C-alpha positions as CSV (number, residue, x, y, z in Angstrom):
1,M,127.6,99.7,86.5
2,A,129.6,96.6,85.8
3,K,129.1,93.9,83.0
4,R,129.6,90.3,83.9
5,T,129.9,87.4,81.4
6,F,127.7,84.2,81.7
7,S,128.7,80.7,80.8
8,T,126.4,78.3,79.0
9,L,124.7,75.8,81.2
10,E,125.5,72.4,79.9
11,T,122.9,70.1,81.5
12,L,119.2,70.0,81.3
13,L,118.9,70.2,85.1
14,I,120.8,73.6,85.2
15,F,118.9,74.8,82.2
16,L,115.6,74.1,83.8
17,L,116.4,75.6,87.0
18,V,118.1,78.9,85.7
19,M,114.7,80.1,84.5
20,M,113.9,81.1,88.1
21,T,116.1,84.1,87.5
22,A,118.0,83.3,90.7
23,I,116.9,85.6,93.5
24,T,119.5,88.2,93.4
25,V,118.5,91.3,95.2
26,A,120.2,94.4,96.3
27,L,120.3,94.0,100.0
28,L,119.0,96.4,102.5
29,S,118.8,95.5,106.1
30,L,116.0,96.7,108.3
31,L,117.1,96.6,111.8
32,F,115.3,97.3,115.0
33,I,116.3,96.7,118.7
34,T,113.4,95.8,120.9
35,S,112.9,96.2,124.6
36,G,114.5,93.6,126.8
37,T,111.2,91.7,127.6
38,I,112.0,89.3,124.8
39,E,114.2,86.3,125.8
40,N,117.5,85.9,124.1
41,H,117.2,82.9,121.7
42,K,119.8,81.1,119.8
43,D,121.2,82.5,116.6
44,S,119.4,81.8,113.4
45,G,120.8,80.0,110.4
46,F,119.3,81.6,107.4
47,P,120.9,83.0,104.4
48,G,119.7,86.6,103.6
49,T,119.6,88.4,100.2
50,E,122.3,89.8,98.0
51,S,123.2,92.9,96.1
52,P,125.3,93.8,93.1
53,P,129.1,94.2,93.2
54,A,130.4,97.7,93.3
55,T,128.1,99.4,90.9
56,Q,125.2,101.3,92.5
57,S,124.6,103.4,95.6
58,S,122.3,100.6,96.7
59,T,125.0,98.0,96.6
60,T,125.5,98.6,100.2
61,P,123.5,97.5,103.2
62,Q,121.3,100.2,104.4
63,V,120.6,99.9,108.1
64,S,118.4,101.9,110.5
65,T,118.7,101.1,114.1
66,V,116.1,102.2,116.5
67,T,116.3,101.6,120.2
68,K,113.9,102.6,123.0
69,D,115.1,104.8,125.9
70,P,117.7,102.7,127.9
71,T,115.8,103.3,130.9
72,T,113.3,100.8,129.7
73,T,115.6,98.5,127.9
74,R,117.6,95.5,129.3
75,V,120.5,94.2,127.2
76,S,123.6,92.2,127.9
77,P,126.9,94.1,128.3
78,V,128.9,94.6,125.1
79,T,131.8,92.2,125.0
80,S,134.4,94.3,122.9
81,T,132.7,97.4,121.3
82,P,131.7,100.1,123.8
83,E,128.1,101.3,123.7
84,P,127.4,104.9,122.5
85,P,126.7,107.3,125.3
86,L,123.4,106.9,127.1
87,F,120.9,109.7,127.1
88,Q,119.3,109.1,130.5
89,N,117.0,112.2,130.3
90,F,115.5,111.3,126.9
91,S,112.2,109.6,126.7
92,G,112.0,108.2,123.2
93,Y,114.0,106.5,120.5
94,H,117.7,106.2,119.7
95,I,118.3,106.1,115.9
96,G,121.3,105.2,113.9
97,V,121.8,104.7,110.2
98,G,124.7,103.2,108.3
99,R,125.8,101.7,105.0
100,A,128.7,99.7,103.8
101,D,129.9,98.0,100.7
102,C,128.7,94.4,100.5
103,T,129.3,93.6,96.9
104,G,131.1,90.4,96.2
105,Q,131.5,88.1,93.2
106,V,126.2,88.5,98.3
107,A,124.6,86.5,102.9
108,D,123.9,84.2,105.8
109,I,122.1,85.6,108.7
110,N,123.6,83.0,111.0
111,L,127.1,84.2,110.4
112,V,125.9,87.8,110.6
113,L,124.3,87.3,114.1
114,K,127.4,85.4,115.3
115,R,129.7,88.3,114.4
116,L,127.3,90.8,115.9
117,K,127.0,88.6,119.2
118,S,130.9,88.7,119.5
119,K,130.7,92.6,119.4
120,Y,127.4,93.5,121.1
121,G,126.4,90.6,123.2
122,S,122.6,89.9,123.0
123,L,121.7,93.4,121.8
124,Y,121.3,92.1,118.2
125,R,119.4,88.8,117.9
126,R,117.3,86.8,115.5
127,D,114.1,88.2,116.8
128,N,115.2,91.9,116.2
129,V,117.3,91.7,113.1
130,I,115.5,91.6,109.6
131,L,117.3,91.3,106.4
132,S,115.1,92.4,103.5
133,G,115.9,92.5,99.9
134,T,115.0,95.1,97.3
135,H,115.0,92.1,94.9
136,T,117.0,93.3,92.0
137,H,117.4,90.6,89.3
138,S,120.8,92.0,88.1
139,A,123.2,91.1,90.7
140,P,125.7,88.3,91.4
141,A,124.4,85.0,93.0
142,G,126.1,82.1,94.7
143,Y,125.4,82.9,98.3
144,F,122.5,80.7,99.2
145,Q,122.8,77.1,100.7
146,Y,119.9,75.3,99.3
147,T,120.6,73.3,96.2
148,V,118.0,74.8,93.8
149,F,119.6,78.3,94.3
150,V,123.1,76.9,94.3
151,I,122.7,75.2,90.9
152,A,120.9,78.2,89.4
153,S,123.9,80.4,90.4
154,E,126.4,77.8,89.0
155,G,127.8,77.0,92.4
156,F,128.4,78.5,95.8
157,S,130.8,81.4,96.0
158,N,132.5,81.8,99.3
159,R,134.0,85.2,98.4
160,T,130.6,86.6,97.5
161,F,129.2,85.1,100.8
162,E,131.9,86.5,102.8
163,Y,132.0,89.9,101.3
164,M,128.2,90.3,101.9
165,V,128.4,89.2,105.5
166,T,131.3,91.6,106.2
167,G,129.3,94.4,104.6
168,I,126.1,93.7,106.5
169,V,128.0,93.7,109.7
170,K,130.0,96.9,109.0
171,S,126.7,98.7,108.0
172,I,125.2,97.6,111.4
173,E,128.4,98.7,113.2
174,I,128.3,102.2,111.5
175,A,124.5,102.5,112.5
176,H,125.3,101.5,116.1
177,R,128.1,104.0,116.4
178,N,125.8,106.7,115.0
179,L,123.0,106.1,117.5
180,K,121.5,109.3,118.9
181,P,118.2,110.4,120.2
182,G,115.6,111.1,117.5
183,K,112.2,110.9,116.3
184,V,110.3,108.8,113.7
185,F,107.4,110.0,111.5
186,I,105.2,108.0,109.2
187,N,103.3,109.0,106.1
188,K,101.4,107.2,103.5
189,G,100.3,108.0,99.9
190,N,99.7,106.5,96.6
191,V,102.2,106.4,93.8
192,D,100.7,105.9,90.3
193,G,102.0,105.1,86.8
194,V,104.7,102.6,87.9
195,Q,102.8,99.2,88.3
196,L,101.1,96.5,86.2
197,N,99.5,93.3,87.4
198,R,101.4,90.7,85.4
199,S,98.9,87.9,86.2
200,P,95.6,89.6,85.9
201,S,93.6,86.5,85.0
202,S,94.9,84.9,88.3
203,Y,93.7,88.1,90.2
204,L,90.3,87.7,88.7
205,Q,90.0,84.3,90.3
206,N,89.6,86.0,93.8
207,P,86.0,86.5,94.9
208,P,84.2,89.4,93.2
209,S,83.2,90.8,96.6
210,E,86.6,90.9,97.7
211,R,88.0,92.5,94.6
212,A,85.2,95.1,94.7
213,R,86.8,96.5,97.9
214,Y,89.7,97.7,95.9
215,S,90.2,100.3,93.2
216,S,93.1,98.4,91.6
217,N,94.6,95.0,91.0
218,T,97.9,96.2,92.6
219,D,98.6,98.0,95.9
220,K,99.5,101.6,95.1
221,E,100.2,102.9,98.7
222,M,103.7,103.7,99.7
223,I,104.6,103.9,103.4
224,V,107.5,106.1,104.4
225,L,109.3,106.2,107.7
226,K,111.2,109.5,108.3
227,M,113.9,109.6,110.9
228,V,115.4,112.8,112.3
229,D,117.5,113.7,115.3
230,L,116.0,115.9,118.1
231,N,117.1,119.1,116.1
232,G,115.1,117.9,113.1
233,D,118.0,117.2,110.9
234,D,117.5,114.3,108.6
235,L,119.0,110.9,109.3
236,G,117.3,108.4,107.0
237,L,114.2,106.9,105.7
238,I,112.7,103.5,105.0
239,S,110.0,103.1,102.3
240,W,107.9,100.2,101.5
241,F,106.2,99.7,98.1
242,A,104.8,96.8,96.0
243,I,106.8,96.6,92.8
244,H,109.1,94.2,91.1
245,P,112.4,95.6,90.2
246,V,112.5,94.1,86.7
247,S,112.9,97.3,84.6
248,M,116.2,95.6,83.7
249,N,115.1,92.5,81.9
250,N,116.8,89.2,81.5
251,S,118.9,90.1,78.5
252,N,120.8,92.5,80.8
253,H,124.4,91.8,81.6
254,L,125.0,94.9,83.7
255,V,125.2,94.6,87.4
256,N,122.4,96.9,88.5
257,S,120.2,97.8,91.4
258,D,117.0,98.3,89.2
259,N,114.3,100.9,89.8
260,M,114.2,100.5,93.6
261,G,117.9,101.1,93.8
262,Y,117.7,104.1,91.5
263,A,115.1,105.6,93.7
264,A,117.4,105.1,96.8
265,Y,120.2,106.6,94.7
266,L,118.3,109.7,93.8
267,F,117.2,110.2,97.4
268,E,120.7,109.9,98.9
269,Q,122.2,112.2,96.1
270,E,119.6,114.8,97.1
271,K,120.3,114.6,100.8
272,N,124.1,114.0,100.6
273,K,125.1,116.8,98.3
274,G,128.9,116.9,97.7
275,H,129.3,113.2,98.4
276,L,129.8,110.4,96.0
277,P,127.1,107.7,95.5
278,G,127.2,105.3,98.5
279,Q,128.8,108.0,100.8
280,G,127.3,110.6,103.0
281,P,125.4,110.4,106.3
282,F,121.8,110.1,105.0
283,V,120.6,106.6,104.3
284,A,117.5,105.9,102.1
285,A,116.3,102.3,102.2
286,F,113.6,101.3,99.6
287,A,112.1,98.0,100.7
288,S,109.8,95.6,98.9
289,S,106.3,94.5,99.9
290,N,103.6,92.3,98.3
291,L,105.1,92.5,94.8
292,G,104.6,88.9,93.7
293,D,102.3,89.7,90.8
294,V,103.5,93.3,90.3
295,S,105.6,94.3,87.2
296,S,107.3,97.6,86.5
297,N,107.0,97.0,82.8
298,I,104.0,99.2,82.5
299,L,103.5,99.2,78.8
300,G,102.3,95.5,79.1
301,P,103.2,92.2,77.3
302,R,103.4,92.2,73.5
303,C,104.7,89.7,71.1
304,I,108.1,90.8,70.1
305,N,107.9,89.4,66.7
306,T,104.4,90.9,65.7
307,G,103.8,93.7,68.1
308,E,100.4,92.4,69.0
309,S,99.2,92.1,72.6
310,C,99.7,88.8,74.4
311,D,97.9,89.8,77.6
312,N,96.1,86.5,77.8
313,A,95.7,83.7,80.5
314,N,98.7,81.8,79.1
315,S,100.9,84.8,78.0
316,T,101.5,83.2,74.7
317,C,101.9,84.5,71.0
318,P,100.5,82.9,68.0
319,I,104.0,82.5,66.6
320,G,106.7,81.7,68.9
321,G,104.5,80.9,72.1
322,S,105.5,82.1,75.5
323,T,109.0,83.0,74.6
324,M,107.9,85.8,72.4
325,C,105.6,87.5,75.0
326,V,107.6,90.2,76.8
327,A,106.5,93.3,78.7
328,R,108.2,96.5,78.2
329,G,108.7,99.5,80.4
330,P,108.1,103.2,79.5
331,G,111.7,104.0,78.3
332,Q,113.5,103.9,75.1
333,D,115.5,101.0,76.6
334,M,115.7,99.1,79.9
335,L,118.1,101.6,81.4
336,D,115.8,104.5,80.6
337,S,112.8,102.5,81.9
338,T,114.7,101.9,85.1
339,Q,115.4,105.5,85.6
340,I,111.8,106.7,84.7
341,I,110.2,104.3,87.2
342,G,112.9,104.8,89.8
343,R,112.5,108.5,89.5
344,T,108.8,108.4,90.0
345,L,109.3,106.3,93.2
346,Y,111.8,108.8,94.5
347,Q,109.5,111.6,93.7
348,G,106.6,109.9,95.5
349,A,108.8,109.1,98.5
350,K,110.2,112.7,98.6
351,V,106.8,114.2,98.9
352,L,105.7,111.8,101.5
353,Y,109.0,112.4,103.5
354,A,108.7,116.2,103.3
355,L,105.1,116.1,104.6
356,A,105.5,113.4,107.3
357,S,104.1,114.8,110.5
358,Q,102.5,111.9,112.3
359,E,105.0,110.9,115.0
360,V,105.5,107.2,115.8
361,T,105.7,106.7,119.5
362,G,105.4,103.7,121.8
363,P,107.2,100.8,122.9
364,L,109.2,98.3,120.6
365,A,108.7,94.6,120.7
366,S,109.5,91.7,118.5
367,A,108.5,88.1,118.0
368,H,110.1,85.4,116.0
369,Q,109.5,81.7,115.4
370,W,111.1,79.0,113.1
371,V,108.4,76.9,111.4
372,N,108.5,73.7,109.4
373,M,106.5,74.9,106.5
374,T,106.1,71.5,105.0
375,N,103.8,70.3,107.8
376,V,101.6,73.2,109.0
377,T,98.0,72.1,109.9
378,V,95.7,75.0,109.1
379,S,92.2,75.3,110.7
380,L,89.8,76.5,108.0
381,N,86.9,76.5,110.5
382,S,85.9,74.6,113.5
383,T,85.5,71.3,111.7
384,H,88.0,71.3,108.7
385,T,91.8,71.4,108.7
386,V,94.2,71.2,105.8
387,K,98.0,71.1,105.6
388,T,100.8,72.6,103.7
389,C,103.0,70.4,101.4
390,K,106.6,69.4,100.8
391,P,108.1,71.9,98.4
392,A,107.5,71.4,94.7
393,L,107.7,73.6,91.5
394,G,105.1,73.4,88.9
395,Y,105.2,73.4,85.1
396,S,104.4,77.1,84.9
397,F,107.5,77.9,87.0
398,A,109.6,76.9,84.0
399,A,107.5,79.2,81.7
400,G,108.8,82.2,83.5
401,T,106.9,85.4,83.3
402,I,106.2,88.3,80.9
403,D,109.2,90.0,82.7
404,G,111.4,87.2,81.7
405,A,110.1,84.1,79.8
406,G,111.5,80.5,80.1
407,S,112.3,78.2,77.3
408,F,111.0,75.2,75.5
409,N,107.2,74.7,75.3
410,F,106.3,75.5,78.8
411,T,103.5,78.0,79.3
412,Q,101.8,79.7,82.2
413,G,98.5,78.4,83.4
414,T,99.5,74.8,82.9
415,T,97.4,72.4,85.0
416,V,98.1,69.0,83.4
417,V,101.3,67.0,83.1
418,D,103.2,66.5,79.9
419,P,104.4,62.9,79.3
420,F,107.6,64.1,77.7
421,W,108.7,66.3,80.6
422,E,107.5,63.6,83.1
423,T,109.8,61.1,81.5
424,I,112.7,63.5,81.5
425,R,112.2,64.5,85.1
426,D,111.8,60.9,86.2
427,Q,115.1,59.9,84.6
428,I,116.9,62.9,86.2
429,F,115.3,63.1,89.6
430,G,113.2,60.1,90.1
431,K,109.4,60.1,90.4
432,P,107.6,62.3,92.8
433,S,105.6,60.6,95.4
434,A,101.8,60.3,95.3
435,E,101.6,62.2,98.6
436,I,103.4,65.3,97.1
437,R,101.3,65.0,93.9
438,E,98.1,64.8,95.7
439,C,99.0,67.6,98.2
440,Q,100.1,70.0,95.5
441,K,97.1,69.6,93.3
442,P,96.1,71.2,90.9
443,K,99.8,71.9,90.4
444,P,101.4,69.5,88.0
445,V,104.6,68.8,89.7
446,L,107.6,69.5,87.5
447,V,110.4,69.2,90.2
448,H,109.6,67.6,93.6
449,T,112.2,69.6,95.4
450,G,110.9,68.6,98.8
451,E,111.8,65.1,98.1
452,L,115.4,65.8,96.9
453,S,118.1,66.0,99.3
454,K,121.5,65.4,97.5
455,P,123.9,67.0,98.0
456,H,121.8,69.0,100.3
457,P,118.0,69.8,100.5
458,W,116.9,71.6,97.5
459,H,114.4,73.9,99.2
460,P,114.0,75.0,102.8
461,D,111.8,73.1,105.1
462,I,112.4,75.4,108.2
463,V,111.6,79.1,107.5
464,D,111.2,82.0,110.1
465,V,108.3,84.2,110.7
466,Q,108.8,87.5,112.4
467,I,107.1,90.8,113.5
468,I,108.6,93.9,114.9
469,T,106.3,96.6,116.4
470,L,107.3,100.2,116.9
471,G,104.4,101.8,118.7
472,S,101.5,101.6,116.4
473,L,103.6,100.2,113.4
474,A,103.9,96.6,112.8
475,I,106.6,95.3,110.3
476,V,105.7,91.8,109.2
477,A,108.8,90.0,107.7
478,I,107.8,87.8,104.9
479,P,110.2,85.0,103.6
480,G,108.9,85.3,100.0
481,E,106.9,87.2,97.5
482,L,103.2,87.6,98.3
483,T,100.8,88.5,95.5
484,T,98.6,91.6,95.7
485,M,95.6,89.8,97.3
486,S,97.6,87.6,99.4
487,G,99.3,90.7,100.9
488,R,96.0,92.4,101.5
489,R,94.6,89.3,103.3
490,L,97.6,88.9,105.5
491,R,97.7,92.7,106.4
492,E,94.0,92.6,107.4
493,A,94.4,89.4,109.5
494,V,97.5,90.7,111.4
495,K,95.7,94.1,112.1
496,A,92.6,92.4,113.3
497,E,94.5,90.1,115.6
498,F,96.2,93.1,117.1
499,A,92.8,94.8,117.6
500,T,91.3,91.8,119.1
501,Y,93.9,91.9,122.0
502,G,93.7,95.6,122.5
503,M,96.3,97.1,120.1
504,Q,93.8,99.2,117.9
505,N,94.5,101.0,114.6
506,M,97.9,99.4,113.9
507,T,99.6,100.2,110.6
508,V,100.8,96.8,109.2
509,V,103.6,96.9,106.7
510,L,104.6,93.8,104.8
511,S,108.3,93.7,104.2
512,G,109.1,91.1,101.5
513,L,111.9,88.7,100.9
514,C,113.1,88.6,104.5
515,N,115.7,86.4,106.0
516,V,115.1,83.4,103.8
517,Y,113.6,82.9,100.3
518,T,110.7,80.6,99.7
519,H,109.5,81.8,96.3
520,Y,105.9,83.0,96.0
521,V,102.6,82.9,97.9
522,T,99.3,83.3,96.1
523,T,95.8,83.1,97.4
524,Y,94.1,79.6,97.2
525,E,92.0,80.9,94.4
526,E,94.9,82.2,92.3
527,Y,96.6,78.8,93.0
528,Q,94.0,77.0,91.0
529,V,94.9,78.4,87.6
530,Q,98.6,77.8,88.0
531,R,100.3,80.8,86.4
532,Y,103.9,81.4,87.3
533,E,103.3,82.8,90.8
534,A,101.2,79.9,91.7
535,A,103.5,77.2,90.3
536,S,106.2,78.9,92.4
537,T,104.1,78.6,95.6
538,I,106.3,75.8,96.8
539,Y,104.4,74.7,99.9
540,G,101.0,74.0,98.1
541,P,97.5,75.7,97.9
542,H,97.3,76.5,101.6
543,T,100.5,78.3,102.0
544,L,98.8,81.7,102.6
545,S,96.4,80.3,105.2
546,A,99.3,78.9,106.9
547,Y,101.3,82.2,107.1
548,I,98.1,84.0,108.1
549,Q,97.7,81.5,111.0
550,L,101.4,81.7,112.0
551,F,101.6,85.6,111.9
552,R,98.4,85.8,114.0
553,V,100.2,83.9,116.7
554,L,103.0,86.4,116.7
555,A,100.7,89.3,116.8
556,K,98.7,88.0,119.7
557,A,101.9,87.3,121.7
558,I,103.2,90.8,121.2
559,A,99.7,92.2,122.0
560,T,99.4,90.1,125.2
561,D,103.0,90.5,126.3
562,T,103.6,86.7,126.1
563,V,106.4,86.6,123.5
564,A,108.7,84.9,126.1
565,N,106.2,82.0,126.2
566,L,106.6,81.3,122.4
567,S,108.4,78.2,121.3
568,S,111.4,79.1,119.2
569,G,110.7,76.2,116.9
570,P,112.9,73.8,115.0
571,E,116.2,75.3,114.2
572,P,117.1,75.3,110.3
573,P,120.2,73.3,109.1
574,F,123.4,74.9,108.2
575,F,125.3,73.1,105.4
576,K,129.0,72.9,104.7
577,Q,130.8,71.6,101.6
578,L,128.3,73.2,99.2
579,I,128.6,72.8,95.4
580,I,131.8,74.5,94.4
581,P,131.5,77.2,91.6
582,L,131.2,75.6,88.1
583,I,133.3,78.4,86.7
584,P,136.9,77.8,87.8
585,N,139.3,80.5,88.9
586,I,142.1,81.0,86.3
587,V,145.1,83.1,86.1
588,D,144.7,86.5,84.5
589,R,147.2,87.1,81.6
590,P,148.0,90.3,79.7
591,P,148.9,90.2,76.0
592,I,152.5,89.7,75.1
593,G,154.3,93.1,75.5
594,K,151.4,94.5,77.6
595,T,150.7,94.8,81.4
596,F,147.5,95.1,83.3
597,G,146.0,98.5,82.9
598,D,147.6,99.4,79.7
599,V,145.4,101.5,77.3
600,L,144.2,99.6,74.3
601,Q,141.6,102.2,73.0
602,P,142.4,105.7,74.2
603,L,140.0,108.6,74.8
604,N,139.3,111.4,72.4
605,P,140.9,114.7,73.3
606,K,137.6,116.5,73.6
607,Y,133.9,115.7,74.2
608,R,130.7,117.6,74.6
609,V,128.2,117.1,77.2
610,G,125.7,114.4,76.2
611,E,128.5,112.4,74.5
612,V,130.0,109.1,75.7
613,A,133.8,109.1,76.7
614,E,134.9,105.5,76.2
615,I,138.3,103.8,76.9
616,T,139.4,100.2,77.0
617,F,142.2,98.9,79.2
618,V,144.1,95.5,79.5
619,G,141.9,94.0,82.2
620,A,141.6,91.1,84.7
621,N,138.7,89.3,86.2
622,P,136.6,91.7,88.4
623,K,135.6,89.0,90.7
624,N,139.3,89.1,92.1
625,S,138.3,92.5,93.7
626,A,136.1,90.6,96.1
627,E,139.2,88.8,97.5
628,N,141.6,91.6,97.6
629,R,139.8,94.9,98.6
630,T,142.6,97.3,98.0
631,H,140.4,99.5,95.8
632,Q,136.7,100.2,96.7
633,T,135.7,101.1,93.2
634,F,136.5,99.8,89.6
635,L,136.6,103.3,88.2
636,T,136.7,107.0,88.9
637,V,136.1,110.0,86.6
638,E,138.1,112.9,88.0
639,K,138.1,116.6,87.3
640,Y,141.2,118.9,87.5
641,E,140.7,121.8,89.9
642,D,142.9,124.7,88.9
643,A,142.3,126.7,92.2
644,S,143.9,123.7,94.3
645,G,145.9,121.9,91.6
646,T,144.3,118.6,92.5
647,W,142.2,115.9,90.8
648,Q,138.8,115.7,92.4
649,V,136.7,112.5,92.0
650,V,133.2,113.4,90.5
651,H,132.0,109.9,89.6
652,N,132.7,106.3,90.7
653,D,131.3,102.9,89.6
654,A,128.1,103.5,91.7
655,S,127.4,106.6,89.6
656,W,124.6,106.0,86.9
657,E,126.6,108.1,84.6
658,T,129.3,105.3,84.4
659,R,129.5,101.9,82.8
660,F,132.1,99.2,83.4
661,Y,132.1,96.5,80.8
662,W,134.5,93.4,81.4
663,H,135.2,91.4,78.1
664,K,136.3,87.9,78.8
665,G,138.7,86.3,76.3
666,L,140.6,83.0,76.1
667,L,143.3,81.7,78.4
668,G,143.0,84.4,81.0
669,H,143.0,87.4,78.6
670,S,140.4,90.1,79.1
671,N,139.7,93.7,78.5
672,A,137.9,96.4,80.6
673,T,135.9,99.1,79.0
674,I,134.8,102.2,80.9
675,Q,132.2,104.6,79.7
676,W,131.2,107.9,81.1
677,H,127.9,109.2,79.7
678,I,128.6,112.8,80.2
679,P,125.6,114.5,81.7
680,D,124.3,118.0,80.8
681,T,125.2,119.0,84.4
682,A,128.9,118.3,83.9
683,H,131.1,121.4,84.3
684,P,133.5,122.3,81.5
685,G,137.0,121.5,82.3
686,I,139.9,118.9,82.1
687,Y,139.1,115.4,83.2
688,R,140.6,111.8,83.3
689,I,139.5,108.4,83.9
690,R,141.1,105.8,86.2
691,Y,140.7,102.0,86.3
692,F,141.2,99.9,89.5
693,G,141.6,96.2,89.2
694,H,143.0,93.0,90.7
695,N,144.8,90.2,88.8
696,R,145.2,86.6,89.9
697,K,148.8,85.4,89.6
698,Q,150.1,81.8,90.3
699,D,153.6,80.8,89.9
700,F,154.6,77.3,89.5
701,L,154.0,75.1,92.6
702,K,153.0,78.1,94.5
703,P,149.6,79.4,95.8
704,A,147.7,82.0,93.8
705,V,147.8,85.6,94.9
706,I,145.6,88.5,94.1
707,L,147.6,91.7,93.2
708,A,146.2,95.2,92.9
709,F,146.8,97.4,89.9
710,E,145.5,100.8,88.6
711,S,145.8,102.9,85.5
712,T,145.0,106.5,84.4
713,S,143.9,107.7,81.1
714,S,145.3,110.6,79.3
715,V,143.5,113.9,80.0
716,F,140.5,115.1,78.0
717,E,138.4,118.3,77.8
718,V,134.7,118.4,78.3
719,V,133.0,121.5,76.6
720,T,129.3,122.6,76.7
721,T,129.0,123.3,73.0
């Protein structure tokens, strides 16, 4: 894991907006190729999600490609990359899995699809490619084009953007090359002890009769797809589960894939024995679902200054208010909590995977539309209609959650305006219109993002809705975070729509945070009390009803084989000249008499298992490594093998046993500290640690260049006692 340094936000605007904990997510791509009955529409223009730079096994896009037998599939010829061999006698699916490093300083689906089109023609399109984020909150930002997110990430980072796109495309290329006949199996089961509803008072606003149908205020069911070849050999899995990866809280400075990433890490380590993290043929993808109000900090919220519970409607403490109300996980610290929750998720998925026996069969299909979510007319019944709103964020958005509180005097559950913040807002942004105030009620509008357009729109107007079906499985791609009850209503509606038109007993999976990000989606009832999730439901109180209506249209089109008749909808914009990073690039400089990679704090000559080996080098800014990709890791831990007389890499920066800390100094000076938390499983022997970096150099009147360097520690011994 790598540590990054944050700069202080200097303006009120940035300070307000950073409270959203910029949606940085460890990306995993869920990719399916549908039958050729779907017309080839134009490429999409949506940014995707991001993942952390070079630290965890889940820092790579994890892609599963499923195709129907080519005898029933019509695709355009590949323009430059040859197709894999066709299996003309096979009546089933072709499956391929792949991963690639996508870590940058992390993506835009438009550029992804353009690059895929140049290689594969119309095989991969906006209707059959889904980008879905695990939603880690501990990753680099700076890849999104809408102004709210650009400001919150302190500017747009082209290097992050480019690295992510390249990684996504590479993972798809690997999956495409690995296509082979195979089978898909599905299994479902509950995973207990990892969830907490962080807005229970909101959940209680839903009708008692509806709540009575469920035994919990969170969805505990995990769905696992198992993919094997025709010999039964493992290829990969996709798992969906409703949980926020927030075991790593907002005090964390380590780039980290959180609990979902750790579950994937453990599964891949189990299946890819002998391989380093992020390597090996088996790919495990742990995807998000309706996680909007679901926390992984299962010990619940307590006042950090007094220890008393703050599980109340406003999540506030008697002393210190909402900033003191923080939920904790089950571990000794947040890293321990991440591993505890992640291990439980892994163990649940492992059992479901091993017992999966229900085969998924049947045709593949997909449907996709772009929709202007600011102006959707929703029919409530035969006589009444309502509309969605231009985007806006409410006061409780600035309050944050029990997983990461905001600042100042904002609290969750605020339904009235504050004259002080109204004045501040009006001076900075201007006054929101009467229209947006009325439409968003009872939300008190803090920032009327839908009416702000400089330098570019602050929130998306055009979003995409998408469904992919694989036999009796329907994957509903949601461009946001649905709360528990919102997800239940949407699942039921889509399943009922399929059944109405002849597709009975469909399993409907909600895949969250797909393709574009639109914050949260609460039920109408939850919206009325305006906790964080409701204040972040940017299209107003009828957002869920609008999505239900839109996804029912897609489900009907698939069930009636009329997808080709669907309107593609209004294409989203694609912006150029985005806000440049607020943190400038500066030349790296070693101390006088030193060079990059020199050891400043050496290792001890001997360590016992359970101890921490730590070394500090003269360092350089790790973001340089996103420009010059000479090295694929920041570090390695290597063991000397007597039999072969060679050094073998046993850990890299994706290993959970390692830590990479970058300490930023003045005038381009910095240090890099590497830790190896020696596990009990470490074999006794001779070891060394290596550091890989890149420094920025610029001579007078010449362009900057990025130069690779590396360094090796002295050897040390690891003993068991």
